[in-house]
Backbone of each chain as nested JSON, in Angstrom:
{
  "chains": [
    {"id": "A", "residues": [
      {"number": 1, "name": "UNK", "atoms": {"N": [69.793, 78.494, 148.249], "CA": [69.925, 80.009, 147.85], "C": [68.813, 80.617, 147.557]}},
      {"number": 2, "name": "UNK", "atoms": {"N": [68.142, 81.097, 148.311], "CA": [66.8, 81.926, 148.005], "C": [67.06, 82.938, 147.013]}},
      {"number": 3, "name": "UNK", "atoms": {"N": [66.219, 83.669, 146.372], "CA": [66.192, 85.063, 145.584], "C": [67.559, 84.777, 144.42]}},
      {"number": 4, "name": "UNK", "atoms": {"N": [67.668, 83.135, 143.888], "CA": [69.243, 83.437, 143.254], "C": [68.252, 83.184, 141.911]}},
      {"number": 5, "name": "UNK", "atoms": {"N": [68.544, 83.952, 141.079], "CA": [68.578, 83.945, 139.414], "C": [69.072, 83.332, 138.446]}},
      {"number": 6, "name": "UNK", "atoms": {"N": [69.181, 82.755, 137.331], "CA": [70.173, 82.589, 136.586], "C": [69.905, 83.222, 135.39]}},
      {"number": 7, "name": "UNK", "atoms": {"N": [70.849, 83.432, 134.422], "CA": [70.522, 83.854, 132.833], "C": [71.169, 83.286, 132.255]}},
      {"number": 8, "name": "UNK", "atoms": {"N": [70.584, 82.623, 130.984], "CA": [72.193, 82.041, 130.513], "C": [71.801, 82.828, 128.995]}},
      {"number": 9, "name": "UNK", "atoms": {"N": [73.792, 82.731, 128.581], "CA": [73.666, 83.87, 127.68], "C": [73.952, 82.842, 126.252]}},
      {"number": 10, "name": "UNK", "atoms": {"N": [73.403, 83.51, 125.627], "CA": [73.168, 82.76, 123.604], "C": [73.901, 84.032, 122.699]}},
      {"number": 11, "name": "UNK", "atoms": {"N": [72.866, 83.811, 121.656], "CA": [73.989, 84.336, 120.852], "C": [73.292, 86.229, 120.563]}},
      {"number": 12, "name": "UNK", "atoms": {"N": [72.526, 86.489, 121.164], "CA": [71.997, 87.658, 121.094], "C": [72.996, 89.309, 121.46]}},
      {"number": 13, "name": "UNK", "atoms": {"N": [72.749, 90.013, 121.46], "CA": [73.41, 90.948, 121.575], "C": [73.31, 91.547, 123.164]}},
      {"number": 14, "name": "UNK", "atoms": {"N": [74.481, 91.892, 123.475], "CA": [74.659, 91.857, 125.101], "C": [73.998, 92.739, 126.106]}},
      {"number": 15, "name": "UNK", "atoms": {"N": [73.694, 93.646, 125.266], "CA": [72.712, 94.516, 125.568], "C": [71.113, 93.579, 126.227]}},
      {"number": 16, "name": "UNK", "atoms": {"N": [70.783, 92.477, 125.621], "CA": [69.562, 91.957, 125.521], "C": [69.661, 91.382, 127.374]}},
      {"number": 17, "name": "UNK", "atoms": {"N": [70.785, 90.465, 127.746], "CA": [71.239, 89.752, 128.752], "C": [71.679, 90.679, 129.883]}},
      {"number": 18, "name": "UNK", "atoms": {"N": [72.129, 92.314, 129.16], "CA": [72.309, 93.298, 130.503], "C": [70.807, 93.2, 131.33]}},
      {"number": 19, "name": "UNK", "atoms": {"N": [70.15, 93.615, 130.053], "CA": [68.653, 94.206, 130.397], "C": [67.985, 92.791, 131.671]}},
      {"number": 20, "name": "UNK", "atoms": {"N": [68.077, 91.761, 131.152], "CA": [67.75, 90.846, 131.563], "C": [68.167, 90.517, 133.126]}},
      {"number": 21, "name": "UNK", "atoms": {"N": [69.501, 90.939, 133.159], "CA": [70.267, 90.799, 135.207], "C": [69.938, 91.615, 135.587]}},
      {"number": 22, "name": "UNK", "atoms": {"N": [69.497, 93.034, 134.936], "CA": [69.083, 94.366, 135.736], "C": [67.76, 94.141, 135.851]}},
      {"number": 23, "name": "UNK", "atoms": {"N": [66.917, 93.365, 135.799], "CA": [65.708, 93.195, 135.867], "C": [65.288, 92.267, 136.634]}},
      {"number": 24, "name": "UNK", "atoms": {"N": [66.018, 91.097, 137.064], "CA": [66.367, 90.338, 138.164], "C": [66.393, 90.934, 139.146]}},
      {"number": 25, "name": "UNK", "atoms": {"N": [67.563, 91.658, 139.14], "CA": [68.192, 92.451, 140.76], "C": [67.205, 93.327, 140.868]}},
      {"number": 26, "name": "UNK", "atoms": {"N": [66.129, 93.912, 139.952], "CA": [65.335, 94.962, 140.515], "C": [63.875, 93.824, 140.755]}},
      {"number": 27, "name": "UNK", "atoms": {"N": [63.945, 92.813, 140.76], "CA": [62.754, 92.07, 141.217], "C": [63.141, 91.076, 142.429]}},
      {"number": 28, "name": "UNK", "atoms": {"N": [64.349, 92.008, 142.766], "CA": [64.293, 91.397, 144.113], "C": [65.423, 90.361, 144.593]}},
      {"number": 29, "name": "UNK", "atoms": {"N": [66.353, 89.423, 143.609], "CA": [67.468, 88.604, 143.38], "C": [68.337, 89.985, 144.054]}},
      {"number": 30, "name": "UNK", "atoms": {"N": [69.36, 88.555, 145.125], "CA": [70.301, 88.577, 145.495], "C": [71.6, 88.641, 145.07]}},
      {"number": 31, "name": "UNK", "atoms": {"N": [71.648, 87.951, 144.279], "CA": [72.914, 87.051, 143.452], "C": [71.723, 86.578, 142.023]}},
      {"number": 32, "name": "UNK", "atoms": {"N": [72.601, 86.933, 140.935], "CA": [72.242, 86.274, 139.332], "C": [73.54, 85.996, 138.511]}},
      {"number": 33, "name": "UNK", "atoms": {"N": [73.371, 84.469, 138.596], "CA": [74.539, 83.746, 138.133], "C": [74.243, 83.416, 136.817]}},
      {"number": 34, "name": "UNK", "atoms": {"N": [75.236, 84.542, 136.126], "CA": [74.826, 84.004, 134.325], "C": [76.204, 82.923, 133.94]}},
      {"number": 35, "name": "UNK", "atoms": {"N": [75.475, 82.554, 133.289], "CA": [76.1, 80.76, 132.481], "C": [76.267, 81.181, 131.154]}},
      {"number": 36, "name": "UNK", "atoms": {"N": [77.626, 80.486, 130.49], "CA": [77.838, 80.534, 128.605], "C": [78.08, 79.449, 128.93]}},
      {"number": 37, "name": "UNK", "atoms": {"N": [78.547, 79.209, 127.445], "CA": [78.945, 77.993, 126.985], "C": [79.726, 78.468, 125.54]}},
      {"number": 38, "name": "UNK", "atoms": {"N": [80.891, 77.705, 125.527], "CA": [81.301, 77.656, 123.983], "C": [82.041, 79.09, 124.366]}},
      {"number": 39, "name": "UNK", "atoms": {"N": [81.663, 80.181, 122.894], "CA": [81.588, 80.93, 122.636], "C": [81.175, 82.099, 123.344]}},
      {"number": 40, "name": "UNK", "atoms": {"N": [80.012, 82.326, 123.962], "CA": [79.316, 82.554, 124.454], "C": [80.011, 82.926, 125.761]}},
      {"number": 41, "name": "UNK", "atoms": {"N": [81.202, 82.676, 126.312], "CA": [81.592, 82.898, 126.975], "C": [82.255, 84.327, 127.237]}},
      {"number": 42, "name": "UNK", "atoms": {"N": [82.651, 84.725, 125.773], "CA": [83.293, 86.372, 126.223], "C": [82.007, 87.052, 126.2]}},
      {"number": 43, "name": "UNK", "atoms": {"N": [81.115, 87.015, 125.924], "CA": [79.784, 87.607, 125.704], "C": [79.42, 87.721, 127.376]}},
      {"number": 44, "name": "UNK", "atoms": {"N": [79.425, 86.762, 127.896], "CA": [79.171, 86.342, 129.859], "C": [79.965, 87.748, 130.441]}},
      {"number": 45, "name": "UNK", "atoms": {"N": [81.262, 87.733, 129.789], "CA": [81.961, 88.524, 130.349], "C": [81.61, 89.826, 130.156]}},
      {"number": 46, "name": "UNK", "atoms": {"N": [81.594, 90.175, 129.35], "CA": [80.839, 91.587, 128.784], "C": [79.506, 92.041, 129.734]}},
      {"number": 47, "name": "UNK", "atoms": {"N": [78.482, 90.81, 129.809], "CA": [77.53, 91.328, 130.56], "C": [77.938, 91.526, 131.902]}},
      {"number": 48, "name": "UNK", "atoms": {"N": [78.366, 90.565, 132.591], "CA": [78.594, 91.499, 133.805], "C": [79.359, 92.093, 134.018]}},
      {"number": 49, "name": "UNK", "atoms": {"N": [80.172, 92.239, 133.097], "CA": [81.237, 94.194, 133.039], "C": [80.725, 94.723, 132.909]}},
      {"number": 50, "name": "UNK", "atoms": {"N": [79.329, 95.06, 132.042], "CA": [78.765, 96.24, 131.702], "C": [77.086, 96.243, 132.709]}},
      {"number": 51, "name": "UNK", "atoms": {"N": [76.983, 95.242, 133.456], "CA": [76.145, 95.445, 134.698], "C": [77.068, 96.357, 135.89]}},
      {"number": 52, "name": "UNK", "atoms": {"N": [77.943, 95.536, 136.212], "CA": [78.502, 96.238, 137.025], "C": [79.189, 97.913, 136.997]}},
      {"number": 53, "name": "UNK", "atoms": {"N": [79.781, 97.859, 135.712], "CA": [80.471, 99.076, 135.6], "C": [79.424, 100.353, 135.539]}},
      {"number": 54, "name": "UNK", "atoms": {"N": [78.16, 99.825, 134.488], "CA": [77.31, 100.895, 134.019], "C": [76.32, 100.821, 134.559]}},
      {"number": 55, "name": "UNK", "atoms": {"N": [75.766, 100.285, 135.145], "CA": [74.042, 99.818, 135.781], "C": [74.017, 99.971, 137.138]}},
      {"number": 56, "name": "UNK", "atoms": {"N": [74.677, 98.726, 137.499], "CA": [74.287, 98.998, 139.3], "C": [75.944, 98.417, 140.072]}},
      {"number": 57, "name": "UNK", "atoms": {"N": [76.042, 99.837, 140.812], "CA": [77.433, 100.232, 141.18], "C": [77.411, 99.707, 142.641]}},
      {"number": 58, "name": "UNK", "atoms": {"N": [76.231, 98.836, 143.021], "CA": [76.335, 98.019, 143.935], "C": [76.625, 96.49, 144.609]}},
      {"number": 59, "name": "UNK", "atoms": {"N": [76.317, 95.875, 143.106], "CA": [76.407, 94.733, 142.529], "C": [78.327, 94.625, 142.719]}},
      {"number": 60, "name": "UNK", "atoms": {"N": [78.476, 93.557, 143.411], "CA": [80.422, 92.672, 142.868], "C": [80.095, 91.556, 142.637]}},
      {"number": 61, "name": "UNK", "atoms": {"N": [81.366, 91.253, 142.026], "CA": [81.459, 89.328, 141.638], "C": [81.564, 89.128, 142.931]}},
      {"number": 62, "name": "UNK", "atoms": {"N": [80.54, 87.591, 142.718], "CA": [80.957, 86.547, 143.728], "C": [81.543, 85.428, 143.805]}},
      {"number": 63, "name": "UNK", "atoms": {"N": [81.603, 85.007, 141.963], "CA": [82.458, 83.676, 141.809], "C": [82.436, 83.49, 140.613]}},
      {"number": 64, "name": "UNK", "atoms": {"N": [83.459, 82.887, 140.336], "CA": [83.477, 82.437, 138.721], "C": [84.159, 81.325, 138.82]}},
      {"number": 65, "name": "UNK", "atoms": {"N": [83.403, 80.265, 137.859], "CA": [83.136, 79.081, 138.032], "C": [83.932, 78.838, 136.215]}},
      {"number": 66, "name": "UNK", "atoms": {"N": [84.885, 77.883, 135.951], "CA": [84.885, 77.306, 134.853], "C": [85.06, 75.7, 134.652]}},
      {"number": 67, "name": "UNK", "atoms": {"N": [84.827, 74.96, 134.047], "CA": [84.275, 73.814, 133.767], "C": [84.23, 73.113, 131.963]}},
      {"number": 68, "name": "UNK", "atoms": {"N": [84.407, 71.972, 132.192], "CA": [84.024, 71.158, 130.799], "C": [82.956, 70.484, 130.731]}},
      {"number": 69, "name": "UNK", "atoms": {"N": [81.963, 70.271, 130.235], "CA": [80.645, 69.54, 129.328], "C": [80.899, 68.895, 128.198]}},
      {"number": 70, "name": "UNK", "atoms": {"N": [80.55, 67.874, 128.55], "CA": [79.973, 66.877, 127.391], "C": [78.438, 67.476, 126.645]}},
      {"number": 71, "name": "UNK", "atoms": {"N": [78.756, 67.849, 125.232], "CA": [77.48, 67.704, 124.244], "C": [77.487, 66.993, 123.24]}},
      {"number": 72, "name": "UNK", "atoms": {"N": [76.555, 66.451, 123.108], "CA": [76.452, 65.144, 122.222], "C": [75.488, 65.741, 121.102]}},
      {"number": 73, "name": "UNK", "atoms": {"N": [75.694, 65.631, 120.082], "CA": [75.457, 65.653, 118.517], "C": [75.488, 65.118, 117.573]}},
      {"number": 74, "name": "UNK", "atoms": {"N": [74.954, 65.002, 116.322], "CA": [74.679, 64.631, 115.136], "C": [76.217, 63.873, 115.182]}},
      {"number": 75, "name": "UNK", "atoms": {"N": [77.092, 64.532, 115.584], "CA": [79.173, 64.086, 115.088], "C": [79.176, 63.268, 116.446]}},
      {"number": 76, "name": "UNK", "atoms": {"N": [78.205, 62.889, 117.008], "CA": [79.053, 61.937, 118.376], "C": [78.978, 63.228, 119.59]}},
      {"number": 77, "name": "UNK", "atoms": {"N": [79.945, 62.288, 120.657], "CA": [80.441, 63.536, 121.862], "C": [81.371, 64.235, 121.696]}},
      {"number": 78, "name": "UNK", "atoms": {"N": [81.121, 65.621, 122.331], "CA": [82.239, 66.702, 122.074], "C": [82.579, 67.429, 123.115]}},
      {"number": 79, "name": "UNK", "atoms": {"N": [83.852, 68.03, 123.415], "CA": [83.524, 68.24, 124.739], "C": [83.815, 69.999, 124.722]}},
      {"number": 80, "name": "UNK", "atoms": {"N": [83.065, 71.121, 125.337], "CA": [82.706, 72.498, 125.397], "C": [83.11, 72.948, 126.463]}},
      {"number": 81, "name": "UNK", "atoms": {"N": [83.496, 74.26, 126.85], "CA": [84.037, 74.893, 128.034], "C": [82.704, 75.607, 128.5]}},
      {"number": 82, "name": "UNK", "atoms": {"N": [82.678, 75.691, 129.722], "CA": [81.207, 76.384, 130.475], "C": [82.154, 77.287, 131.529]}},
      {"number": 83, "name": "UNK", "atoms": {"N": [81.298, 78.748, 131.773], "CA": [81.28, 79.282, 132.376], "C": [80.557, 79.529, 133.493]}},
      {"number": 84, "name": "UNK", "atoms": {"N": [80.468, 80.161, 134.77], "CA": [79.651, 81.048, 135.568], "C": [80.042, 82.103, 136.257]}},
      {"number": 85, "name": "UNK", "atoms": {"N": [79.932, 83.141, 136.19], "CA": [79.904, 84.4, 136.994], "C": [78.499, 84.501, 137.379]}},
      {"number": 86, "name": "UNK", "atoms": {"N": [79.05, 84.543, 139.063], "CA": [77.832, 84.883, 140.12], "C": [78.235, 86.368, 140.472]}},
      {"number": 87, "name": "UNK", "atoms": {"N": [77.231, 87.287, 140.269], "CA": [77.402, 88.69, 141.061], "C": [76.229, 88.658, 141.892]}},
      {"number": 88, "name": "UNK", "atoms": {"N": [76.029, 89.662, 142.836], "CA": [75.427, 89.942, 143.811], "C": [75.274, 91.012, 144.793]}},
      {"number": 89, "name": "UNK", "atoms": {"N": [74.877, 91.109, 145.4], "CA": [75.075, 92.65, 146.241], "C": [75.476, 92.457, 147.966]}}
    ]},
    {"id": "B", "residues": [
      {"number": 1, "name": "UNK", "atoms": {"N": [106.077, 86.827, 143.091], "CA": [105.79, 85.576, 142.417], "C": [106.768, 85.031, 141.931]}},
      {"number": 2, "name": "UNK", "atoms": {"N": [107.834, 84.475, 142.194], "CA": [108.987, 83.65, 141.283], "C": [108.311, 82.574, 140.744]}},
      {"number": 3, "name": "UNK", "atoms": {"N": [108.854, 82.67, 139.533], "CA": [108.76, 81.391, 138.433], "C": [107.188, 81.353, 138.096]}},
      {"number": 4, "name": "UNK", "atoms": {"N": [106.557, 82.747, 137.393], "CA": [105.353, 82.824, 137.495], "C": [105.513, 83.55, 135.678]}},
      {"number": 5, "name": "UNK", "atoms": {"N": [104.443, 82.502, 135.054], "CA": [104.493, 83.266, 133.448], "C": [103.4, 83.67, 132.98]}},
      {"number": 6, "name": "UNK", "atoms": {"N": [103.385, 83.768, 131.714], "CA": [101.778, 84.749, 131.403], "C": [101.893, 84.231, 129.78]}},
      {"number": 7, "name": "UNK", "atoms": {"N": [100.589, 83.556, 129.473], "CA": [100.942, 82.917, 128.185], "C": [99.304, 83.997, 127.66]}},
      {"number": 8, "name": "UNK", "atoms": {"N": [99.751, 84.918, 126.408], "CA": [98.71, 85.78, 126.029], "C": [98.156, 85.07, 124.712]}},
      {"number": 9, "name": "UNK", "atoms": {"N": [96.247, 84.922, 124.986], "CA": [95.771, 83.92, 124.194], "C": [95.584, 85.38, 123.061]}},
      {"number": 10, "name": "UNK", "atoms": {"N": [95.658, 84.688, 121.535], "CA": [95.107, 85.224, 120.225], "C": [94.27, 84.622, 119.532]}},
      {"number": 11, "name": "UNK", "atoms": {"N": [94.427, 84.435, 118.383], "CA": [93.87, 84.16, 117.551], "C": [93.455, 82.57, 116.922]}},
      {"number": 12, "name": "UNK", "atoms": {"N": [95.5, 82.334, 117.42], "CA": [95.489, 81.249, 116.673], "C": [94.857, 79.749, 117.424]}},
      {"number": 13, "name": "UNK", "atoms": {"N": [95.261, 78.648, 117.234], "CA": [94.091, 77.7, 117.514], "C": [94.699, 77.272, 119.224]}},
      {"number": 14, "name": "UNK", "atoms": {"N": [93.628, 76.717, 119.705], "CA": [94.046, 76.308, 120.886], "C": [95.228, 75.988, 121.674]}},
      {"number": 15, "name": "UNK", "atoms": {"N": [95.477, 74.293, 120.785], "CA": [96.684, 73.64, 121.117], "C": [98.291, 74.631, 121.002]}},
      {"number": 16, "name": "UNK", "atoms": {"N": [97.934, 75.053, 119.977], "CA": [99.02, 76.277, 120.284], "C": [99.509, 76.833, 122.137]}},
      {"number": 17, "name": "UNK", "atoms": {"N": [98.438, 77.12, 122.268], "CA": [98.607, 78.013, 123.628], "C": [98.473, 76.937, 124.952]}},
      {"number": 18, "name": "UNK", "atoms": {"N": [98.0, 75.542, 124.613], "CA": [98.018, 74.403, 125.412], "C": [99.575, 74.096, 125.321]}},
      {"number": 19, "name": "UNK", "atoms": {"N": [99.996, 73.838, 124.171], "CA": [101.467, 73.82, 124.197], "C": [102.326, 74.575, 124.745]}},
      {"number": 20, "name": "UNK", "atoms": {"N": [102.303, 76.176, 124.797], "CA": [103.119, 77.579, 125.625], "C": [103.011, 77.012, 127.014]}},
      {"number": 21, "name": "UNK", "atoms": {"N": [101.36, 76.616, 127.55], "CA": [101.341, 76.858, 128.98], "C": [102.179, 75.463, 129.584]}},
      {"number": 22, "name": "UNK", "atoms": {"N": [101.609, 74.177, 128.801], "CA": [102.638, 72.875, 129.747], "C": [104.102, 73.12, 129.092]}},
      {"number": 23, "name": "UNK", "atoms": {"N": [104.236, 73.78, 128.389], "CA": [105.882, 74.305, 128.172], "C": [106.772, 74.997, 129.464]}},
      {"number": 24, "name": "UNK", "atoms": {"N": [105.818, 75.543, 129.813], "CA": [106.11, 76.602, 130.781], "C": [106.46, 75.93, 132.128]}},
      {"number": 25, "name": "UNK", "atoms": {"N": [105.485, 75.318, 132.298], "CA": [105.214, 74.168, 133.457], "C": [106.478, 73.333, 133.588]}},
      {"number": 26, "name": "UNK", "atoms": {"N": [106.666, 72.917, 132.324], "CA": [107.879, 71.785, 132.356], "C": [109.356, 72.401, 132.608]}},
      {"number": 27, "name": "UNK", "atoms": {"N": [109.02, 73.631, 132.135], "CA": [110.558, 74.44, 132.722], "C": [110.76, 74.994, 133.941]}},
      {"number": 28, "name": "UNK", "atoms": {"N": [109.693, 74.812, 134.955], "CA": [109.744, 75.433, 136.432], "C": [108.766, 76.124, 136.54]}},
      {"number": 29, "name": "UNK", "atoms": {"N": [108.18, 76.745, 135.698], "CA": [107.04, 77.41, 136.73], "C": [106.029, 76.993, 137.631]}},
      {"number": 30, "name": "UNK", "atoms": {"N": [105.797, 77.686, 138.472], "CA": [104.819, 76.925, 139.542], "C": [103.376, 77.06, 139.042]}},
      {"number": 31, "name": "UNK", "atoms": {"N": [103.009, 78.829, 138.733], "CA": [101.674, 79.218, 138.333], "C": [101.986, 79.64, 137.251]}},
      {"number": 32, "name": "UNK", "atoms": {"N": [100.845, 79.601, 135.983], "CA": [100.988, 80.077, 134.615], "C": [99.348, 80.907, 134.526]}},
      {"number": 33, "name": "UNK", "atoms": {"N": [99.591, 82.093, 134.178], "CA": [98.836, 83.193, 133.777], "C": [98.575, 83.294, 132.368]}},
      {"number": 34, "name": "UNK", "atoms": {"N": [96.967, 83.022, 132.373], "CA": [96.268, 82.588, 131.009], "C": [95.797, 83.944, 131.088]}},
      {"number": 35, "name": "UNK", "atoms": {"N": [95.794, 85.062, 129.886], "CA": [94.968, 86.486, 129.745], "C": [94.731, 86.651, 128.3]}},
      {"number": 36, "name": "UNK", "atoms": {"N": [93.31, 86.592, 128.248], "CA": [92.65, 87.429, 126.874], "C": [91.839, 88.698, 126.738]}},
      {"number": 37, "name": "UNK", "atoms": {"N": [91.57, 89.213, 126.167], "CA": [90.834, 89.995, 125.835], "C": [89.742, 89.815, 124.482]}},
      {"number": 38, "name": "UNK", "atoms": {"N": [88.686, 90.367, 125.192], "CA": [87.235, 90.662, 124.173], "C": [87.297, 88.763, 123.16]}},
      {"number": 39, "name": "UNK", "atoms": {"N": [86.995, 88.388, 122.46], "CA": [86.727, 87.14, 121.621], "C": [87.397, 86.187, 121.979]}},
      {"number": 40, "name": "UNK", "atoms": {"N": [88.718, 86.333, 122.676], "CA": [89.61, 85.277, 122.756], "C": [89.325, 84.716, 124.467]}},
      {"number": 41, "name": "UNK", "atoms": {"N": [88.598, 85.572, 125.48], "CA": [88.396, 85.069, 126.277], "C": [87.883, 83.834, 126.206]}},
      {"number": 42, "name": "UNK", "atoms": {"N": [86.683, 83.079, 125.515], "CA": [86.191, 81.916, 125.313], "C": [87.698, 80.779, 125.318]}},
      {"number": 43, "name": "UNK", "atoms": {"N": [88.694, 81.047, 124.293], "CA": [89.517, 80.218, 124.029], "C": [90.604, 80.492, 125.152]}},
      {"number": 44, "name": "UNK", "atoms": {"N": [90.727, 81.51, 125.83], "CA": [91.479, 80.866, 127.187], "C": [90.835, 79.734, 128.371]}},
      {"number": 45, "name": "UNK", "atoms": {"N": [89.637, 79.763, 127.97], "CA": [89.39, 78.799, 129.536], "C": [89.206, 77.983, 128.608]}},
      {"number": 46, "name": "UNK", "atoms": {"N": [88.962, 77.029, 127.44], "CA": [89.532, 76.253, 126.487], "C": [90.879, 75.886, 126.946]}},
      {"number": 47, "name": "UNK", "atoms": {"N": [91.6, 76.678, 126.945], "CA": [93.103, 76.141, 127.201], "C": [93.297, 75.717, 128.661]}},
      {"number": 48, "name": "UNK", "atoms": {"N": [92.704, 76.515, 129.415], "CA": [93.05, 76.784, 130.827], "C": [92.112, 75.218, 131.128]}},
      {"number": 49, "name": "UNK", "atoms": {"N": [91.279, 74.701, 130.439], "CA": [90.255, 73.518, 130.456], "C": [91.314, 72.335, 129.676]}},
      {"number": 50, "name": "UNK", "atoms": {"N": [91.578, 72.571, 128.85], "CA": [92.547, 71.465, 128.104], "C": [93.722, 70.701, 129.1]}},
      {"number": 51, "name": "UNK", "atoms": {"N": [94.336, 72.128, 129.762], "CA": [95.575, 71.9, 130.478], "C": [95.364, 70.846, 131.511]}},
      {"number": 52, "name": "UNK", "atoms": {"N": [94.327, 71.6, 132.203], "CA": [93.877, 70.722, 133.248], "C": [93.546, 69.271, 133.303]}},
      {"number": 53, "name": "UNK", "atoms": {"N": [92.38, 68.93, 132.25], "CA": [91.276, 67.665, 132.237], "C": [92.55, 66.955, 131.006]}},
      {"number": 54, "name": "UNK", "atoms": {"N": [93.782, 67.205, 130.145], "CA": [94.252, 66.572, 129.739], "C": [95.939, 66.207, 129.723]}},
      {"number": 55, "name": "UNK", "atoms": {"N": [96.055, 67.106, 130.256], "CA": [98.014, 67.054, 130.272], "C": [98.316, 66.9, 131.223]}},
      {"number": 56, "name": "UNK", "atoms": {"N": [97.742, 68.031, 132.446], "CA": [98.77, 67.962, 133.453], "C": [97.405, 68.177, 134.683]}},
      {"number": 57, "name": "UNK", "atoms": {"N": [97.338, 66.45, 135.44], "CA": [96.578, 66.407, 136.283], "C": [96.682, 67.073, 137.836]}},
      {"number": 58, "name": "UNK", "atoms": {"N": [98.404, 67.827, 138.089], "CA": [98.553, 68.132, 139.108], "C": [98.439, 69.346, 139.341]}},
      {"number": 59, "name": "UNK", "atoms": {"N": [97.611, 70.307, 138.297], "CA": [98.041, 71.421, 138.246], "C": [96.096, 71.981, 138.331]}},
      {"number": 60, "name": "UNK", "atoms": {"N": [96.016, 72.757, 139.206], "CA": [94.44, 73.108, 139.894], "C": [94.188, 74.909, 139.279]}},
      {"number": 61, "name": "UNK", "atoms": {"N": [93.226, 75.402, 139.337], "CA": [92.584, 76.511, 139.051], "C": [92.898, 77.39, 140.471]}},
      {"number": 62, "name": "UNK", "atoms": {"N": [93.439, 78.64, 140.054], "CA": [93.932, 79.204, 141.428], "C": [93.096, 80.817, 141.507]}},
      {"number": 63, "name": "UNK", "atoms": {"N": [92.599, 81.388, 140.285], "CA": [91.913, 82.211, 140.128], "C": [91.542, 82.731, 139.2]}},
      {"number": 64, "name": "UNK", "atoms": {"N": [90.622, 83.496, 139.127], "CA": [90.106, 83.896, 137.549], "C": [89.519, 85.171, 137.947]}},
      {"number": 65, "name": "UNK", "atoms": {"N": [90.135, 86.311, 137.114], "CA": [89.416, 87.457, 137.251], "C": [89.372, 87.738, 136.116]}},
      {"number": 66, "name": "UNK", "atoms": {"N": [88.362, 88.71, 136.187], "CA": [87.561, 89.604, 134.831], "C": [87.808, 91.132, 135.538]}},
      {"number": 67, "name": "UNK", "atoms": {"N": [88.04, 91.99, 134.19], "CA": [88.043, 93.102, 134.245], "C": [87.425, 93.737, 133.038]}},
      {"number": 68, "name": "UNK", "atoms": {"N": [87.46, 94.89, 132.844], "CA": [87.368, 96.306, 132.001], "C": [88.573, 96.877, 131.289]}},
      {"number": 69, "name": "UNK", "atoms": {"N": [89.276, 96.605, 130.351], "CA": [90.541, 97.238, 129.545], "C": [89.874, 98.796, 128.552]}},
      {"number": 70, "name": "UNK", "atoms": {"N": [90.178, 100.092, 128.403], "CA": [90.166, 101.195, 127.567], "C": [90.957, 100.563, 126.725]}},
      {"number": 71, "name": "UNK", "atoms": {"N": [90.371, 100.438, 125.134], "CA": [91.187, 100.191, 124.322], "C": [91.537, 101.794, 123.035]}},
      {"number": 72, "name": "UNK", "atoms": {"N": [92.27, 102.097, 122.987], "CA": [92.158, 103.397, 121.811], "C": [92.68, 102.894, 120.539]}},
      {"number": 73, "name": "UNK", "atoms": {"N": [91.919, 103.414, 119.875], "CA": [92.061, 102.42, 118.002], "C": [91.507, 103.454, 117.111]}},
      {"number": 74, "name": "UNK", "atoms": {"N": [91.601, 104.035, 115.868], "CA": [91.23, 104.945, 115.034], "C": [90.208, 105.605, 115.339]}},
      {"number": 75, "name": "UNK", "atoms": {"N": [89.162, 104.981, 115.83], "CA": [87.817, 105.166, 115.974], "C": [87.499, 105.725, 117.37]}},
      {"number": 76, "name": "UNK", "atoms": {"N": [88.257, 105.878, 117.673], "CA": [88.288, 106.652, 119.452], "C": [88.514, 105.426, 120.29]}},
      {"number": 77, "name": "UNK", "atoms": {"N": [88.11, 105.771, 121.659], "CA": [88.321, 104.848, 122.974], "C": [86.943, 103.731, 122.87]}},
      {"number": 78, "name": "UNK", "atoms": {"N": [87.301, 102.932, 123.23], "CA": [86.542, 101.848, 123.32], "C": [86.774, 100.487, 124.779]}},
      {"number": 79, "name": "UNK", "atoms": {"N": [85.452, 100.023, 125.047], "CA": [85.83, 99.198, 126.807], "C": [86.078, 97.742, 125.792]}},
      {"number": 80, "name": "UNK", "atoms": {"N": [86.497, 97.202, 126.44], "CA": [86.924, 95.796, 125.825], "C": [87.299, 94.669, 127.658]}},
      {"number": 81, "name": "UNK", "atoms": {"N": [86.304, 93.69, 127.676], "CA": [86.39, 93.052, 128.099], "C": [87.854, 92.017, 128.576]}},
      {"number": 82, "name": "UNK", "atoms": {"N": [88.076, 91.743, 129.34], "CA": [89.249, 90.904, 130.112], "C": [89.297, 90.167, 130.962]}},
      {"number": 83, "name": "UNK", "atoms": {"N": [90.477, 88.941, 130.973], "CA": [90.036, 87.965, 132.165], "C": [91.933, 87.35, 131.775]}},
      {"number": 84, "name": "UNK", "atoms": {"N": [91.916, 86.899, 133.307], "CA": [93.458, 86.251, 133.84], "C": [92.636, 84.966, 133.847]}},
      {"number": 85, "name": "UNK", "atoms": {"N": [93.321, 83.997, 133.999], "CA": [93.264, 82.545, 134.799], "C": [94.795, 82.17, 134.855]}},
      {"number": 86, "name": "UNK", "atoms": {"N": [94.535, 82.373, 136.512], "CA": [96.173, 81.619, 137.09], "C": [95.754, 80.314, 137.401]}},
      {"number": 87, "name": "UNK", "atoms": {"N": [96.587, 79.094, 137.074], "CA": [96.741, 77.952, 137.544], "C": [98.162, 77.551, 137.787]}},
      {"number": 88, "name": "UNK", "atoms": {"N": [97.803, 76.264, 138.618], "CA": [99.181, 76.123, 139.046], "C": [99.012, 74.923, 140.225]}},
      {"number": 89, "name": "UNK", "atoms": {"N": [100.235, 74.865, 140.607], "CA": [100.851, 73.639, 141.438], "C": [100.495, 73.353, 142.986]}}
    ]}
  ]
}
């Protein structure tokens, strides 16, 4: 997959990530994958929706995946949900 | 779509909704749709993953949809992201 980019969603405001996604499309990306884990998943959906509805009308949803990832911390191993939303032209 | 059920995700613990989904499958549902809006979206993904990985091995992801809904409150109209995850046998 050439010209594909990834934006990881953290705890910053939604518009920061919207700008990152729009910038990648402006730079020639055909698809952008928005990835998030745990509570950031809600924000990932916000980012995809704001990009599609308010900035890039020609971009559509390509694929939505959910999964479970193992995370190791001081308190041992735990499971966290993860999500990937791919949008593209 | 006969025998299809819906579970709306709110602010209760994940296991409450997991139990609701498992109960619907036990009662004969072929598919269950897990719906959430806003911050509850992360919890909806948790519910789907816990049901699939820990309770019902024969259930798979059928469809994941995201959308934007308008919500009217005292402070006027605002947009909120929404998600539907359908799992089934």
